[in-house]
C-alpha positions in Angstrom: -85.5 84.3 169.3 -84.4 82.6 172.3 -85.8 84.1 175.4 -86.0 83.5 179.4 -89.1 85.0 181.2 -89.2 85.4 184.8 -92.4 85.5 186.9 -93.6 85.4 190.6 -92.0 88.4 192.1 -93.9 90.5 194.4 -93.8 92.3 197.5 -94.0 90.2 200.9 -93.5 90.8 204.5 -90.4 89.5 206.4 -90.7 85.7 207.0 -92.6 85.0 203.9 -92.3 82.9 200.7 -92.3 83.4 197.1 -91.8 80.9 194.2 -90.4 82.3 191.2 -90.6 80.8 187.6 -88.4 81.0 184.6 -89.8 80.0 181.4 -87.5 79.4 178.1 -88.9 79.9 174.6 -86.7 76.9 173.3 -85.9 73.5 174.5 -82.1 73.9 173.9 -81.9 74.7 177.7 -82.7 71.3 178.7 -79.1 70.4 178.4 -77.6 73.5 180.2 -77.1 74.4 183.9 -79.7 76.9 184.7 -79.1 79.7 187.6 -80.6 82.5 189.5 -78.9 86.0 190.1 -80.2 89.0 191.8 -79.3 92.5 192.0 -80.2 95.4 194.3 -79.7 99.1 193.4 -76.3 100.2 193.6 -74.9 96.8 193.9 -73.5 94.0 191.6 -75.2 91.3 190.2 -74.6 88.2 192.4 -75.1 84.5 192.3 -77.8 82.7 194.1 -78.3 79.1 193.0 -77.6 77.0 190.0 -79.2 73.6 189.0 -77.3 70.9 186.7 -78.8 70.0 183.2 -80.4 66.9 184.9 -81.7 68.5 188.0 -79.8 66.1 190.1 -77.5 68.7 191.8 -77.7 72.1 193.0 -75.4 74.7 194.4 -76.4 77.9 196.8 -74.6 81.0 197.7 -74.4 81.2 201.5 -77.3 83.8 202.2 -79.6 81.2 200.1 -78.5 78.0 202.1 -81.3 76.6 204.2 -84.0 79.2 202.8 -83.9 78.7 198.8 -84.6 75.6 196.7 -83.9 75.4 193.1 -85.7 73.0 190.9 -86.4 72.1 187.3 -89.1 70.1 185.3 -87.7 67.1 183.6 -87.7 67.3 179.6 -88.9 71.2 179.7 -87.5 74.2 179.7 -88.8 75.4 183.1 -86.7 76.3 186.3 -88.1 77.5 189.7 -86.8 79.3 192.7 -88.8 78.6 196.1 -87.8 81.1 198.6 -88.9 80.9 202.4 -88.2 82.9 205.5 -87.4 85.8 203.2 -85.6 88.8 205.0 -85.1 92.7 203.8 -82.0 92.0 202.5 -83.6 89.6 199.8 -84.9 92.6 197.8 -83.6 92.7 194.5 -84.1 92.2 191.0 -84.2 88.4 190.4 -82.7 87.1 187.0 -82.8 83.8 185.5 -79.9 82.7 183.2 -78.7 79.7 181.2 -75.2 78.4 180.9 -73.4 75.9 178.3 -72.1 74.2 181.6 -74.0 71.2 182.6 -72.8 71.0 186.4 -73.1 73.3 189.2 -69.8 75.0 189.1 -71.0 77.9 187.1 -71.4 80.3 190.1 -70.1 83.6 188.4 -72.3 85.6 185.8 -69.4 85.3 183.3 -70.5 81.9 182.6 -73.7 82.5 181.7 -74.8 83.4 178.0 -78.5 83.8 178.4 -80.7 86.4 180.6 -83.9 87.0 181.4 -85.3 90.5 182.0 -85.9 89.9 185.7 -88.5 90.1 188.5 -88.7 92.4 191.3 -88.8 90.9 194.9 -89.6 93.2 197.6 -89.5 92.1 201.3 -90.5 94.6 204.0 -89.7 94.9 207.6 
């Protein structure tokens, strides 16, 4: 079975940092764009960041710009999300996702066909 598994979530104070990881069970995602989304209770799942298949290009949602950095390993099915200066409004379940798109145009959840189970990020005031 093809799986995406997130890790690295936790509880931090405002201004703190976290590094999320996403590991894939298969190498098929090495040719796909990979993205991060988040969903808070009562809200829609929203786009956070996406990285191209080769790791060269990245695209971010406005709240993530300047604070979050997405990266991936070369030739391996692992993607990361480094988050700094976290704010209470960043509190959500963060999901890793894979798209058959190769670039960074996939900024909506409808473009993604594979999803992880999510990892909780909680930021206190």
